[in-house]
N, CA, C, O and the ligand as a Tripos MOL2 file, in Angstrom:
@<TRIPOS>MOLECULE
protein
  297   295    75     0     0
PROTEIN
NO_CHARGES

@<TRIPOS>ATOM
      1 N         138.1160   36.6310  -72.0770 N.3       1 MET1
      2 CA        139.4250   36.9800  -72.5930 C.3       1 MET1
      3 C         140.2430   37.7010  -71.3710 C.2       1 MET1
      4 O         139.8320   38.7330  -70.8410 O.2       1 MET1
      5 N         141.3770   37.0730  -71.0110 N.am      2 PRO2
      6 CA        142.1030   37.6470  -69.8260 C.3       2 PRO2
      7 C         142.6880   39.0770  -69.9820 C.2       2 PRO2
      8 O         143.2810   39.4180  -71.0050 O.2       2 PRO2
      9 N         142.5000   39.8640  -68.9610 N.am      3 ILE3
     10 CA        143.2330   41.1070  -68.9400 C.3       3 ILE3
     11 C         144.4420   40.9070  -67.8190 C.2       3 ILE3
     12 O         144.2270   40.4740  -66.6870 O.2       3 ILE3
     13 N         145.6070   41.2520  -68.2650 N.am      4 TYR4
     14 CA        146.7020   41.1340  -67.2990 C.3       4 TYR4
     15 C         147.3920   42.4250  -67.0730 C.2       4 TYR4
     16 O         147.5070   43.2520  -67.9780 O.2       4 TYR4
     17 N         147.8350   42.6010  -65.9210 N.am      5 GLU5
     18 CA        148.5380   43.7820  -65.5360 C.3       5 GLU5
     19 C         150.0610   43.5130  -65.4610 C.2       5 GLU5
     20 O         150.5840   42.5670  -64.8710 O.2       5 GLU5
     21 N         150.6600   44.4440  -66.1160 N.am      6 TYR6
     22 CA        152.0460   44.3590  -66.4220 C.3       6 TYR6
     23 C         152.7520   45.5440  -65.7990 C.2       6 TYR6
     24 O         152.2270   46.6440  -65.6280 O.2       6 TYR6
     25 N         154.1130   45.1850  -65.4440 N.am      7 GLY7
     26 CA        155.0130   46.2330  -65.1090 C.3       7 GLY7
     27 C         156.3560   46.1810  -66.0030 C.2       7 GLY7
     28 O         156.9460   45.1320  -66.2600 O.2       7 GLY7
     29 N         156.7390   47.4110  -66.4230 N.am      8 CYS8
     30 CA        157.8130   47.4290  -67.3740 C.3       8 CYS8
     31 C         159.0830   47.3520  -66.4350 C.2       8 CYS8
     32 O         159.1530   48.0340  -65.4120 O.2       8 CYS8
     33 N         160.0350   46.5280  -66.8180 N.am      9 LEU9
     34 CA        161.2290   46.3520  -65.9880 C.3       9 LEU9
     35 C         162.2030   47.3870  -66.2970 C.2       9 LEU9
     36 O         163.1490   47.5470  -65.5260 O.2       9 LEU9
     37 N         162.0680   48.1820  -67.4440 N.am     10 ASP10
     38 CA        162.9650   49.1450  -67.9520 C.3      10 ASP10
     39 C         162.5630   50.5150  -67.3370 C.2      10 ASP10
     40 O         163.4540   51.2180  -66.8610 O.2      10 ASP10
     41 N         161.3300   50.9130  -67.3210 N.am     11 CYS11
     42 CA        161.0590   52.3580  -66.9750 C.3      11 CYS11
     43 C         160.0860   52.2620  -65.5660 C.2      11 CYS11
     44 O         159.9730   53.2100  -64.7890 O.2      11 CYS11
     45 N         159.5050   51.1360  -65.4090 N.am     12 GLY12
     46 CA        158.8370   50.8720  -64.1560 C.3      12 GLY12
     47 C         157.2410   51.2470  -64.3790 C.2      12 GLY12
     48 O         156.4460   51.1500  -63.4440 O.2      12 GLY12
     49 N         156.8970   51.6240  -65.5180 N.am     13 ARG13
     50 CA        155.4440   51.8800  -65.9140 C.3      13 ARG13
     51 C         154.6650   50.6140  -65.6860 C.2      13 ARG13
     52 O         155.1270   49.5060  -65.9600 O.2      13 ARG13
     53 N         153.4030   50.8210  -65.1470 N.am     14 GLU14
     54 CA        152.5220   49.7550  -64.8750 C.3      14 GLU14
     55 C         151.3070   49.9810  -65.7660 C.2      14 GLU14
     56 O         150.8350   51.1020  -65.9540 O.2      14 GLU14
     57 N         150.7840   48.7790  -66.3490 N.am     15 PHE15
     58 CA        149.6450   49.0090  -67.3480 C.3      15 PHE15
     59 C         148.9840   47.8380  -67.4100 C.2      15 PHE15
     60 O         149.5900   46.8110  -67.1040 O.2      15 PHE15
     61 N         147.7100   47.7860  -67.7920 N.am     16 GLU16
     62 CA        146.8150   46.6440  -68.0190 C.3      16 GLU16
     63 C         146.7920   46.2900  -69.5420 C.2      16 GLU16
     64 O         146.7930   47.2050  -70.3650 O.2      16 GLU16
     65 N         146.7730   45.0410  -69.9160 N.am     17 LYS17
     66 CA        146.7540   44.7490  -71.2550 C.3      17 LYS17
     67 C         145.7340   43.5750  -71.5350 C.2      17 LYS17
     68 O         145.7910   42.5380  -70.8750 O.2      17 LYS17
     69 N         144.8050   43.7670  -72.5290 N.am     18 LEU18
     70 CA        144.0630   42.6170  -72.8840 C.3      18 LEU18
     71 C         144.7710   41.8180  -73.8740 C.2      18 LEU18
     72 O         145.0580   42.2710  -74.9820 O.2      18 LEU18
     73 N         145.0940   40.5010  -73.4510 N.am     19 VAL19
     74 CA        145.8850   39.6900  -74.1670 C.3      19 VAL19
     75 C         145.1890   38.6760  -75.1110 C.2      19 VAL19
     76 O         144.5000   37.7470  -74.6880 O.2      19 VAL19
     77 N         145.4160   38.9200  -76.3910 N.am     20 ARG20
     78 CA        144.9760   37.8840  -77.3180 C.3      20 ARG20
     79 C         146.1120   36.9470  -77.7360 C.2      20 ARG20
     80 O         147.2360   37.1850  -77.2950 O.2      20 ARG20
     81 N         145.9340   36.0040  -78.4690 N.am     21 SER21
     82 CA        146.9570   35.1420  -78.9420 C.3      21 SER21
     83 C         147.9760   35.8090  -79.7310 C.2      21 SER21
     84 O         149.1480   35.4310  -79.7460 O.2      21 SER21
     85 N         147.5010   36.8740  -80.4350 N.am     22 ASP22
     86 CA        148.4820   37.6190  -81.4640 C.3      22 ASP22
     87 C         148.8760   38.8930  -80.8220 C.2      22 ASP22
     88 O         149.4310   39.7440  -81.5170 O.2      22 ASP22
     89 N         148.6470   39.1120  -79.5740 N.am     23 THR23
     90 CA        149.0810   40.2740  -78.9440 C.3      23 THR23
     91 C         150.5440   40.4960  -78.7410 C.2      23 THR23
     92 O         151.1610   39.6400  -78.1060 O.2      23 THR23
     93 N         151.1280   41.4660  -79.1690 N.am     24 VAL24
     94 CA        152.5950   41.7440  -79.0400 C.3      24 VAL24
     95 C         152.7140   42.6100  -77.8210 C.2      24 VAL24
     96 O         152.2860   43.7630  -77.8670 O.2      24 VAL24
     97 N         153.2690   42.1290  -76.7310 N.am     25 LEU25
     98 CA        153.4400   42.8460  -75.4390 C.3      25 LEU25
     99 C         154.6240   43.7740  -75.5240 C.2      25 LEU25
    100 O         155.7270   43.3490  -75.8690 O.2      25 LEU25
    101 N         154.4060   45.0590  -75.2100 N.am     26 GLU26
    102 CA        155.4010   46.0130  -75.1080 C.3      26 GLU26
    103 C         155.0160   47.1520  -74.1170 C.2      26 GLU26
    104 O         153.8410   47.3620  -73.8180 O.2      26 GLU26
    105 N         155.8820   47.7560  -73.7020 N.am     27 CYS27
    106 CA        155.5890   48.9510  -72.7580 C.3      27 CYS27
    107 C         154.9520   50.0780  -73.6210 C.2      27 CYS27
    108 O         155.4970   50.4040  -74.6760 O.2      27 CYS27
    109 N         153.9300   50.6140  -73.2400 N.am     28 PRO28
    110 CA        153.2600   51.7910  -73.9070 C.3      28 PRO28
    111 C         154.1540   53.0680  -73.6970 C.2      28 PRO28
    112 O         153.9830   54.0630  -74.4010 O.2      28 PRO28
    113 N         155.0560   53.0230  -72.7700 N.am     29 GLU29
    114 CA        155.9080   54.2810  -72.5410 C.3      29 GLU29
    115 C         157.2380   54.1890  -73.2930 C.2      29 GLU29
    116 O         157.6080   55.1190  -74.0100 O.2      29 GLU29
    117 N         157.9790   53.0360  -73.1290 N.am     30 CYS30
    118 CA        159.1820   53.0120  -73.7790 C.3      30 CYS30
    119 C         159.3900   51.9300  -74.8170 C.2      30 CYS30
    120 O         160.4480   51.7950  -75.4320 O.2      30 CYS30
    121 N         158.3190   51.1640  -74.9760 N.am     31 ARG31
    122 CA        158.3460   50.0920  -75.9660 C.3      31 ARG31
    123 C         159.1850   48.8100  -75.7230 C.2      31 ARG31
    124 O         159.3570   47.9270  -76.5640 O.2      31 ARG31
    125 N         159.6860   48.8230  -74.4580 N.am     32 SER32
    126 CA        160.5240   47.6960  -74.0390 C.3      32 SER32
    127 C         159.5470   46.4490  -73.8180 C.2      32 SER32
    128 O         158.3940   46.5220  -73.3930 O.2      32 SER32
    129 N         160.1360   45.4540  -74.1370 N.am     33 ARG33
    130 CA        159.3770   44.1530  -74.0540 C.3      33 ARG33
    131 C         159.8960   43.3760  -72.7610 C.2      33 ARG33
    132 O         159.5810   42.1970  -72.5970 O.2      33 ARG33
    133 N         160.6580   44.0230  -71.8920 N.am     34 GLN34
    134 CA        161.0420   43.4760  -70.7200 C.3      34 GLN34
    135 C         159.9860   43.7530  -69.7560 C.2      34 GLN34
    136 O         160.1300   44.6980  -68.9800 O.2      34 GLN34
    137 N         158.8270   42.9500  -69.7210 N.am     35 LEU35
    138 CA        157.7420   43.1710  -68.8940 C.3      35 LEU35
    139 C         157.6290   41.9910  -67.9410 C.2      35 LEU35
    140 O         158.0350   40.8540  -68.1800 O.2      35 LEU35
    141 N         156.9920   42.4260  -66.7650 N.am     36 GLU36
    142 CA        156.7750   41.4340  -65.6550 C.3      36 GLU36
    143 C         155.2550   41.3490  -65.4620 C.2      36 GLU36
    144 O         154.6130   42.3820  -65.2740 O.2      36 GLU36
    145 N         154.6860   40.1950  -65.5020 N.am     37 ARG37
    146 CA        153.2310   40.0500  -65.2810 C.3      37 ARG37
    147 C         152.9650   40.1000  -63.9120 C.2      37 ARG37
    148 O         153.5580   39.3480  -63.1390 O.2      37 ARG37
    149 N         152.0360   41.0030  -63.4890 N.am     38 ARG38
    150 CA        151.7770   41.2350  -61.9950 C.3      38 ARG38
    151 C         150.5180   40.3620  -61.5720 C.2      38 ARG38
    152 O         150.6690   39.6060  -60.6120 O.2      38 ARG38
    153 N         149.3140   40.4070  -62.2030 N.am     39 LEU39
    154 CA        148.4050   39.5950  -61.7540 C.3      39 LEU39
    155 C         147.3430   39.4980  -62.8710 C.2      39 LEU39
    156 O         147.4340   40.3240  -63.7790 O.2      39 LEU39
    157 N         146.3900   38.6270  -62.9120 N.am     40 SER40
    158 CA        145.3180   38.5230  -63.7080 C.3      40 SER40
    159 C         144.1200   39.1340  -62.9430 C.2      40 SER40
    160 O         143.8330   38.8090  -61.7910 O.2      40 SER40
    161 N         143.5270   39.9360  -63.5920 N.am     41 VAL41
    162 CA        142.1190   40.5160  -63.0070 C.3      41 VAL41
    163 C         141.0760   39.4810  -62.8300 C.2      41 VAL41
    164 O         140.3360   39.5530  -61.8490 O.2      41 VAL41
    165 N         140.9560   38.5600  -63.6600 N.am     42 PHE42
    166 CA        140.0770   37.4150  -63.5970 C.3      42 PHE42
    167 C         140.2970   36.5400  -62.3550 C.2      42 PHE42
    168 O         139.3760   36.1280  -61.6480 O.2      42 PHE42
    169 N         141.6840   36.2760  -62.1400 N.am     43 ALA43
    170 CA        142.1210   35.4770  -61.1550 C.3      43 ALA43
    171 C         141.6830   36.0000  -59.6440 C.2      43 ALA43
    172 O         141.3900   35.2590  -58.7060 O.2      43 ALA43
    173 N         141.7040   37.2970  -59.6270 N.am     44 THR44
    174 CA        141.3350   37.8800  -58.3390 C.3      44 THR44
    175 C         139.9060   37.9770  -58.2240 C.2      44 THR44
    176 O         139.3950   38.0790  -57.1090 O.2      44 THR44
    177 N         139.1730   37.9550  -59.3300 N.am     45 ALA45
    178 CA        137.6450   38.1520  -59.1780 C.3      45 ALA45
    179 C         137.0600   36.7420  -58.8610 C.2      45 ALA45
    180 O         136.0110   36.7170  -58.2180 O.2      45 ALA45
    181 N         137.6150   35.6000  -59.2340 N.am     46 THR46
    182 CA        136.8740   34.2790  -59.1180 C.3      46 THR46
    183 C         138.0100   33.3700  -58.5760 C.2      46 THR46
    184 O         139.1410   33.4790  -59.0480 O.2      46 THR46
    185 N         137.7650   32.5780  -57.7070 N.am     47 SER47
    186 CA        138.6550   31.5340  -57.1820 C.3      47 SER47
    187 C         138.9010   30.3910  -58.1660 C.2      47 SER47
    188 O         138.1320   30.2960  -59.1230 O.2      47 SER47
    189 N         139.7970   29.6050  -58.0380 N.am     48 SER48
    190 CA        140.0770   28.5260  -59.0650 C.3      48 SER48
    191 C         138.9870   27.5520  -59.0110 C.2      48 SER48
    192 O         138.6100   26.9660  -60.0260 O.2      48 SER48
    193 N         138.4170   27.3420  -57.7420 N.am     49 SER49
    194 CA        137.2340   26.4150  -57.6300 C.3      49 SER49
    195 C         135.9120   26.9170  -58.4200 C.2      49 SER49
    196 O         135.2120   26.1580  -59.0910 O.2      49 SER49
    197 N         135.6940   28.1490  -58.2680 N.am     50 ASP50
    198 CA        134.6430   28.7020  -59.0350 C.3      50 ASP50
    199 C         134.8120   28.6560  -60.6500 C.2      50 ASP50
    200 O         133.8930   28.4380  -61.4390 O.2      50 ASP50
    201 N         136.0510   28.8820  -60.9560 N.am     51 ALA51
    202 CA        136.3180   28.7540  -62.4150 C.3      51 ALA51
    203 C         136.0960   27.2600  -62.9020 C.2      51 ALA51
    204 O         135.5730   27.0070  -63.9870 O.2      51 ALA51
    205 N         136.5090   26.3510  -62.0680 N.am     52 ALA52
    206 CA        136.3080   24.7790  -62.5530 C.3      52 ALA52
    207 C         134.8190   24.5170  -62.4490 C.2      52 ALA52
    208 O         134.2980   23.7800  -63.2850 O.2      52 ALA52
    209 N         134.0910   25.0710  -61.4760 N.am     53 ALA53
    210 CA        132.6610   24.7960  -61.5790 C.3      53 ALA53
    211 C         131.9270   25.3410  -62.8740 C.2      53 ALA53
    212 O         131.0670   24.7290  -63.5070 O.2      53 ALA53
    213 N         132.4230   26.6020  -63.1490 N.am     54 ALA54
    214 CA        131.8450   27.1870  -64.3690 C.3      54 ALA54
    215 C         132.1950   26.5050  -65.6660 C.2      54 ALA54
    216 O         131.4310   26.5090  -66.6320 O.2      54 ALA54
    217 N         133.3290   25.9420  -65.6570 N.am     55 ALA55
    218 CA        133.8270   25.1130  -66.9040 C.3      55 ALA55
    219 C         133.0310   23.9220  -66.9610 C.2      55 ALA55
    220 O         132.7210   23.4720  -68.0640 O.2      55 ALA55
    221 N         132.6350   23.3150  -65.8250 N.am     56 ALA56
    222 CA        131.9500   22.0440  -65.8960 C.3      56 ALA56
    223 C         130.3630   22.1720  -66.4200 C.2      56 ALA56
    224 O         129.7630   21.3230  -67.0790 O.2      56 ALA56
    225 N         129.8790   23.3710  -65.9820 N.am     57 GLY57
    226 CA        128.5970   23.6930  -66.4820 C.3      57 GLY57
    227 C         127.5060   23.1700  -65.4850 C.2      57 GLY57
    228 O         127.8180   22.3370  -64.6340 O.2      57 GLY57
    229 N         126.2610   23.6420  -65.5810 N.am     58 PRO58
    230 CA        125.3130   23.2270  -64.6840 C.3      58 PRO58
    231 C         124.8520   21.7840  -64.8860 C.2      58 PRO58
    232 O         125.0530   21.2020  -65.9520 O.2      58 PRO58
    233 N         124.2440   21.2260  -63.8700 N.am     59 CYS59
    234 CA        123.9690   19.7540  -64.0760 C.3      59 CYS59
    235 C         122.8260   19.5210  -65.2140 C.2      59 CYS59
    236 O         121.8570   20.2590  -65.3890 O.2      59 CYS59
    237 N         123.0860   18.5440  -65.8260 N.am     60 GLY60
    238 CA        122.2490   18.3230  -67.0540 C.3      60 GLY60
    239 C         122.5290   18.8750  -68.3810 C.2      60 GLY60
    240 O         121.7850   18.7270  -69.3500 O.2      60 GLY60
    241 N         123.7740   19.6000  -68.3820 N.am     61 SER61
    242 CA        124.0870   20.3660  -69.5760 C.3      61 SER61
    243 C         125.0420   19.5270  -70.4990 C.2      61 SER61
    244 O         125.3860   19.9580  -71.5990 O.2      61 SER61
    245 N         125.4450   18.3490  -70.0240 N.am     62 CYS62
    246 CA        126.3940   17.5860  -70.8550 C.3      62 CYS62
    247 C         125.8400   16.6610  -71.9920 C.2      62 CYS62
    248 O         126.5290   16.1480  -72.8740 O.2      62 CYS62
    249 N         124.4630   16.5260  -71.8300 N.am     63 GLY63
    250 CA        123.9230   15.8140  -72.9860 C.3      63 GLY63
    251 C         123.9720   14.4040  -72.8390 C.2      63 GLY63
    252 O         123.8260   13.6910  -73.8320 O.2      63 GLY63
    253 N         124.1800   13.8750  -71.6030 N.am     64 HIS64
    254 CA        124.1690   12.4100  -71.2980 C.3      64 HIS64
    255 C         122.7350   11.9670  -71.5110 C.2      64 HIS64
    256 O         121.7920   12.6130  -71.0550 O.2      64 HIS64
    257 N         122.5760   10.7680  -72.2670 N.am     65 PRO65
    258 CA        121.3910   10.2250  -72.5780 C.3      65 PRO65
    259 C         120.4000    9.8920  -71.3710 C.2      65 PRO65
    260 O         119.1730    9.9350  -71.4600 O.2      65 PRO65
    261 N         121.0970    9.5670  -70.2720 N.am     66 GLY66
    262 CA        120.4540    9.0530  -68.9510 C.3      66 GLY66
    263 C         119.8080   10.3310  -68.2920 C.2      66 GLY66
    264 O         119.0700   10.2000  -67.3150 O.2      66 GLY66
    265 N         120.0810   11.5330  -68.8160 N.am     67 GLY67
    266 CA        119.5650   12.7560  -68.3090 C.3      67 GLY67
    267 C         120.3560   13.2800  -67.1170 C.2      67 GLY67
    268 O         121.3630   12.6880  -66.7270 O.2      67 GLY67
    269 N         119.8860   14.4290  -66.5190 N.am     68 PRO68
    270 CA        120.7570   15.0570  -65.4270 C.3      68 PRO68
    271 C         121.0700   14.1580  -64.3250 C.2      68 PRO68
    272 O         120.2250   13.3700  -63.9000 O.2      68 PRO68
    273 N         122.2180   14.2370  -63.8530 N.am     69 GLY69
    274 CA        122.4390   13.2980  -62.6490 C.3      69 GLY69
    275 C         122.9360   12.0290  -62.9720 C.2      69 GLY69
    276 O         123.3060   11.3080  -62.0450 O.2      69 GLY69
    277 N         123.0190   11.5660  -64.3210 N.am     70 SER70
    278 CA        123.3420   10.2000  -64.6110 C.3      70 SER70
    279 C         124.6290    9.9690  -65.1470 C.2      70 SER70
    280 O         125.0430    8.8220  -65.3150 O.2      70 SER70
    281 N         125.4040   11.1380  -65.4750 N.am     71 CYS71
    282 CA        126.7910   11.0050  -65.9080 C.3      71 CYS71
    283 C         127.8230   11.0450  -64.7280 C.2      71 CYS71
    284 O         127.4490   11.1870  -63.5640 O.2      71 CYS71
    285 N         129.1550   10.9130  -65.0870 N.am     72 ALA72
    286 CA        129.9770   10.8900  -64.0090 C.3      72 ALA72
    287 C         130.2340   12.2540  -63.4460 C.2      72 ALA72
    288 O         130.6700   12.3050  -62.2950 O.2      72 ALA72
    289 N         130.0290   13.3340  -64.0850 N.am     73 LEU73
    290 CA        130.4150   14.6500  -63.6850 C.3      73 LEU73
    291 C         129.1830   15.2540  -62.8880 C.2      73 LEU73
    292 O         129.3790   16.0700  -61.9880 O.2      73 LEU73
    293 N         127.9740   14.8540  -63.2230 N.am     74 HIS74
    294 CA        126.8760   15.5920  -62.6450 C.3      74 HIS74
    295 C         125.9570   14.7760  -61.8030 C.2      74 HIS74
    296 O         124.9860   15.3040  -61.2600 O.2      74 HIS74
    297 ZN        158.8700   50.9660  -70.1320 Zn       75 ZN75
@<TRIPOS>BOND
     1     1     2 1
     2     2     3 1
     3     3     4 2
     4     3     5 am
     5     5     6 1
     6     6     7 1
     7     7     8 2
     8     7     9 am
     9     9    10 1
    10    10    11 1
    11    11    12 2
    12    11    13 am
    13    13    14 1
    14    14    15 1
    15    15    16 2
    16    15    17 am
    17    17    18 1
    18    18    19 1
    19    19    20 2
    20    19    21 am
    21    21    22 1
    22    22    23 1
    23    23    24 2
    24    23    25 am
    25    25    26 1
    26    26    27 1
    27    27    28 2
    28    27    29 am
    29    29    30 1
    30    30    31 1
    31    31    32 2
    32    31    33 am
    33    33    34 1
    34    34    35 1
    35    35    36 2
    36    35    37 am
    37    37    38 1
    38    38    39 1
    39    39    40 2
    40    39    41 am
    41    41    42 1
    42    42    43 1
    43    43    44 2
    44    43    45 am
    45    45    46 1
    46    46    47 1
    47    47    48 2
    48    47    49 am
    49    49    50 1
    50    50    51 1
    51    51    52 2
    52    51    53 am
    53    53    54 1
    54    54    55 1
    55    55    56 2
    56    55    57 am
    57    57    58 1
    58    58    59 1
    59    59    60 2
    60    59    61 am
    61    61    62 1
    62    62    63 1
    63    63    64 2
    64    63    65 am
    65    65    66 1
    66    66    67 1
    67    67    68 2
    68    67    69 am
    69    69    70 1
    70    70    71 1
    71    71    72 2
    72    71    73 am
    73    73    74 1
    74    74    75 1
    75    75    76 2
    76    75    77 am
    77    77    78 1
    78    78    79 1
    79    79    80 2
    80    79    81 am
    81    81    82 1
    82    82    83 1
    83    83    84 2
    84    83    85 am
    85    85    86 1
    86    86    87 1
    87    87    88 2
    88    87    89 am
    89    89    90 1
    90    90    91 1
    91    91    92 2
    92    91    93 am
    93    93    94 1
    94    94    95 1
    95    95    96 2
    96    95    97 am
    97    97    98 1
    98    98    99 1
    99    99   100 2
   100    99   101 am
   101   101   102 1
   102   102   103 1
   103   103   104 2
   104   103   105 am
   105   105   106 1
   106   106   107 1
   107   107   108 2
   108   107   109 am
   109   109   110 1
   110   110   111 1
   111   111   112 2
   112   111   113 am
   113   113   114 1
   114   114   115 1
   115   115   116 2
   116   115   117 am
   117   117   118 1
   118   118   119 1
   119   119   120 2
   120   119   121 am
   121   121   122 1
   122   122   123 1
   123   123   124 2
   124   123   125 am
   125   125   126 1
   126   126   127 1
   127   127   128 2
   128   127   129 am
   129   129   130 1
   130   130   131 1
   131   131   132 2
   132   131   133 am
   133   133   134 1
   134   134   135 1
   135   135   136 2
   136   135   137 am
   137   137   138 1
   138   138   139 1
   139   139   140 2
   140   139   141 am
   141   141   142 1
   142   142   143 1
   143   143   144 2
   144   143   145 am
   145   145   146 1
   146   146   147 1
   147   147   148 2
   148   147   149 am
   149   149   150 1
   150   150   151 1
   151   151   152 2
   152   151   153 am
   153   153   154 1
   154   154   155 1
   155   155   156 2
   156   155   157 am
   157   157   158 1
   158   158   159 1
   159   159   160 2
   160   159   161 am
   161   161   162 1
   162   162   163 1
   163   163   164 2
   164   163   165 am
   165   165   166 1
   166   166   167 1
   167   167   168 2
   168   167   169 am
   169   169   170 1
   170   170   171 1
   171   171   172 2
   172   171   173 am
   173   173   174 1
   174   174   175 1
   175   175   176 2
   176   175   177 am
   177   177   178 1
   178   178   179 1
   179   179   180 2
   180   179   181 am
   181   181   182 1
   182   182   183 1
   183   183   184 2
   184   183   185 am
   185   185   186 1
   186   186   187 1
   187   187   188 2
   188   187   189 am
   189   189   190 1
   190   190   191 1
   191   191   192 2
   192   191   193 am
   193   193   194 1
   194   194   195 1
   195   195   196 2
   196   195   197 am
   197   197   198 1
   198   198   199 1
   199   199   200 2
   200   199   201 am
   201   201   202 1
   202   202   203 1
   203   203   204 2
   204   203   205 am
   205   205   206 1
   206   206   207 1
   207   207   208 2
   208   207   209 am
   209   209   210 1
   210   210   211 1
   211   211   212 2
   212   211   213 am
   213   213   214 1
   214   214   215 1
   215   215   216 2
   216   215   217 am
   217   217   218 1
   218   218   219 1
   219   219   220 2
   220   219   221 am
   221   221   222 1
   222   222   223 1
   223   223   224 2
   224   223   225 am
   225   225   226 1
   226   226   227 1
   227   227   228 2
   228   227   229 am
   229   229   230 1
   230   230   231 1
   231   231   232 2
   232   231   233 am
   233   233   234 1
   234   234   235 1
   235   235   236 2
   236   235   237 am
   237   237   238 1
   238   238   239 1
   239   239   240 2
   240   239   241 am
   241   241   242 1
   242   242   243 1
   243   243   244 2
   244   243   245 am
   245   245   246 1
   246   246   247 1
   247   247   248 2
   248   247   249 am
   249   249   250 1
   250   250   251 1
   251   251   252 2
   252   251   253 am
   253   253   254 1
   254   254   255 1
   255   255   256 2
   256   255   257 am
   257   257   258 1
   258   258   259 1
   259   259   260 2
   260   259   261 am
   261   261   262 1
   262   262   263 1
   263   263   264 2
   264   263   265 am
   265   265   266 1
   266   266   267 1
   267   267   268 2
   268   267   269 am
   269   269   270 1
   270   270   271 1
   271   271   272 2
   272   271   273 am
   273   273   274 1
   274   274   275 1
   275   275   276 2
   276   275   277 am
   277   277   278 1
   278   278   279 1
   279   279   280 2
   280   279   281 am
   281   281   282 1
   282   282   283 1
   283   283   284 2
   284   283   285 am
   285   285   286 1
   286   286   287 1
   287   287   288 2
   288   287   289 am
   289   289   290 1
   290   290   291 1
   291   291   292 2
   292   291   293 am
   293   293   294 1
   294   294   295 1
   295   295   296 2
@<TRIPOS>SUBSTRUCTURE
     1 MET1         2 RESIDUE 1 A MET
     2 PRO2         6 RESIDUE 1 A PRO
     3 ILE3        10 RESIDUE 1 A ILE
     4 TYR4        14 RESIDUE 1 A TYR
     5 GLU5        18 RESIDUE 1 A GLU
     6 TYR6        22 RESIDUE 1 A TYR
     7 GLY7        26 RESIDUE 1 A GLY
     8 CYS8        30 RESIDUE 1 A CYS
     9 LEU9        34 RESIDUE 1 A LEU
    10 ASP10       38 RESIDUE 1 A ASP
    11 CYS11       42 RESIDUE 1 A CYS
    12 GLY12       46 RESIDUE 1 A GLY
    13 ARG13       50 RESIDUE 1 A ARG
    14 GLU14       54 RESIDUE 1 A GLU
    15 PHE15       58 RESIDUE 1 A PHE
    16 GLU16       62 RESIDUE 1 A GLU
    17 LYS17       66 RESIDUE 1 A LYS
    18 LEU18       70 RESIDUE 1 A LEU
    19 VAL19       74 RESIDUE 1 A VAL
    20 ARG20       78 RESIDUE 1 A ARG
    21 SER21       82 RESIDUE 1 A SER
    22 ASP22       86 RESIDUE 1 A ASP
    23 THR23       90 RESIDUE 1 A THR
    24 VAL24       94 RESIDUE 1 A VAL
    25 LEU25       98 RESIDUE 1 A LEU
    26 GLU26      102 RESIDUE 1 A GLU
    27 CYS27      106 RESIDUE 1 A CYS
    28 PRO28      110 RESIDUE 1 A PRO
    29 GLU29      114 RESIDUE 1 A GLU
    30 CYS30      118 RESIDUE 1 A CYS
    31 ARG31      122 RESIDUE 1 A ARG
    32 SER32      126 RESIDUE 1 A SER
    33 ARG33      130 RESIDUE 1 A ARG
    34 GLN34      134 RESIDUE 1 A GLN
    35 LEU35      138 RESIDUE 1 A LEU
    36 GLU36      142 RESIDUE 1 A GLU
    37 ARG37      146 RESIDUE 1 A ARG
    38 ARG38      150 RESIDUE 1 A ARG
    39 LEU39      154 RESIDUE 1 A LEU
    40 SER40      158 RESIDUE 1 A SER
    41 VAL41      162 RESIDUE 1 A VAL
    42 PHE42      166 RESIDUE 1 A PHE
    43 ALA43      170 RESIDUE 1 A ALA
    44 THR44      174 RESIDUE 1 A THR
    45 ALA45      178 RESIDUE 1 A ALA
    46 THR46      182 RESIDUE 1 A THR
    47 SER47      186 RESIDUE 1 A SER
    48 SER48      190 RESIDUE 1 A SER
    49 SER49      194 RESIDUE 1 A SER
    50 ASP50      198 RESIDUE 1 A ASP
    51 ALA51      202 RESIDUE 1 A ALA
    52 ALA52      206 RESIDUE 1 A ALA
    53 ALA53      210 RESIDUE 1 A ALA
    54 ALA54      214 RESIDUE 1 A ALA
    55 ALA55      218 RESIDUE 1 A ALA
    56 ALA56      222 RESIDUE 1 A ALA
    57 GLY57      226 RESIDUE 1 A GLY
    58 PRO58      230 RESIDUE 1 A PRO
    59 CYS59      234 RESIDUE 1 A CYS
    60 GLY60      238 RESIDUE 1 A GLY
    61 SER61      242 RESIDUE 1 A SER
    62 CYS62      246 RESIDUE 1 A CYS
    63 GLY63      250 RESIDUE 1 A GLY
    64 HIS64      254 RESIDUE 1 A HIS
    65 PRO65      258 RESIDUE 1 A PRO
    66 GLY66      262 RESIDUE 1 A GLY
    67 GLY67      266 RESIDUE 1 A GLY
    68 PRO68      270 RESIDUE 1 A PRO
    69 GLY69      274 RESIDUE 1 A GLY
    70 SER70      278 RESIDUE 1 A SER
    71 CYS71      282 RESIDUE 1 A CYS
    72 ALA72      286 RESIDUE 1 A ALA
    73 LEU73      290 RESIDUE 1 A LEU
    74 HIS74      294 RESIDUE 1 A HIS
    75 ZN75       297 GROUP 0 **** ****
């Protein structure tokens, strides 16, 4: 679940927010919804190539009947 850092455009307060699909984003200080997303904590911890590798999973995990190494991805 991604945690994003936001800055409030109205009062300048910066805060981190764990964002779910139903999360309403507002400033904890002034309740403004004029927010600017600064960065994702996850994005700084892992590069995009690492994320892609994790999504693909280890070799042999795709369930191809030919076994590990026989599918197009592994
Ligand atoms: Zn604010």
